[in-house]
N, C-alpha and C positions, 0 to 999 in steps of 0.2 A: 504494500500500500504506500510505501514511501515514494514510489514513482510519481504518484499524483500530487504529492506535496512539493515536489522538486520544481524549482523555477525553471522556465524555459529560457535559454540564452538567445540573444539576438541572432547569433549565427545559426543555431538550430531552427529558429523561426523562419529565417530567410530561406534556408534550405527546404523546409517544408512548404513554404509558399511557392517557391520556384517549382518544386516537384508537383504540387497540386495544379499549377498553371500548365505545366508541360503535359501531364496526364489529361487534364481537362481540355487541352487543345485538340484532342481527337474529336471533340464536339463539333469543331469546324468541319471536319471531314464528314461527319454524320449529317451535318446541316446541308452541306453541298450535295450529298447523296440523296437526301430527302427531297431536294429540288427536282432531281431527275426521276426518282422512284419513290412513290408514296408509301411503300412498305417500310421505309426507314423512319417514318414519322413517330412511331411508338418509342424509338430509342432516344429521341430528343429529350425526354424527361427521365427515362430509365437510367441513362448513362450518368448524368450529374448526381443522381441520388446514390448510385453504386460507388462512384468515385468518392463522394463525400463520406459515405459509410465506411469505406476502407481507410480513408485518411483520418477520420474521426476515431476509428478503432485503434489504429496502429500509431497515430501521431501523438504529439504532446502539445502542439500549439493550440491557441484559443480557437474554439469552434467558430466564433464570429469572424475570424480572419481566414481560417482554412476552408470553410464551406464556400464562401463567395470567390475565393481564389481559384476554385476549380473552373470558373468561367472567365478568368482574367484575359484570355486571348480571344474571347468572343467578339468584343468590339474591334479588335484588329482584323478578324475575318470579315466583319461587316464593312470596314473601310476598304479592304482589298476588293470585296465584291462591288462596292460603289465605284472604285477606280477602274475596275475591269469593265464596267458598264453592264453589270448584271441587272436582272429584272427587278431586284429589290431596291433599286436606286431611289424610287419615289416613296418607299415605305420605311425609311430609316427610323422614324419615331416609333413605329410599331415594332421594329427590330430591337430597339433599345428596351421597350417594355418586355419583350420576350427574353432579352438578356437578364433583366431584373428578375423575372419569374424563374429562369434557369438557375441564377445565382441563389435564389431563395430555396430552390429544390436541393442544391448542393449543400446549403446551410442545414436544411432539415436532415439530410443524410448524415452530415458530420455530427449533428446533435444526437441522432439515434446511435451512431457508432460510438460516441463518447459515453453515452448512457450504458451501452453494452460493455464498454471497457471498464467502467466503474463497477457495474454489477459483477463482472467476472473477477475483478480484483477483490471485492468484498467476499464473494463466494469462495475464492481460492484461499483468502486469508483465514476464513472460518474453518475450512477443511484441513488446513495445514497445522492448526494449533492443537 
């Protein structure tokens, strides 16, 4: 249980945020695939919650930072699409709303993962004694 009481260093937090952003950047690929094939639409919400769940479970950074960091590259993908002349050029405000929803989904996943981590630590400390 001492792991939860330990403070997270800035270096560890930066590494976790970068890791969350890199893993979450696959959302851009899913987003581009969903434009071409509608069967990928269900993964647009499943992927952020799974990434947030994994990072919340195995990470030590604050959930309110790690969760939204999973969608850090999403605005970059939106800008790339706008500069390429994609069909979403006129709908960038809606795209930013979708980014906010996806970041919230990542936050929810990270919060669930952190809750699971704390429950596991409590359970394992009770059974070890």
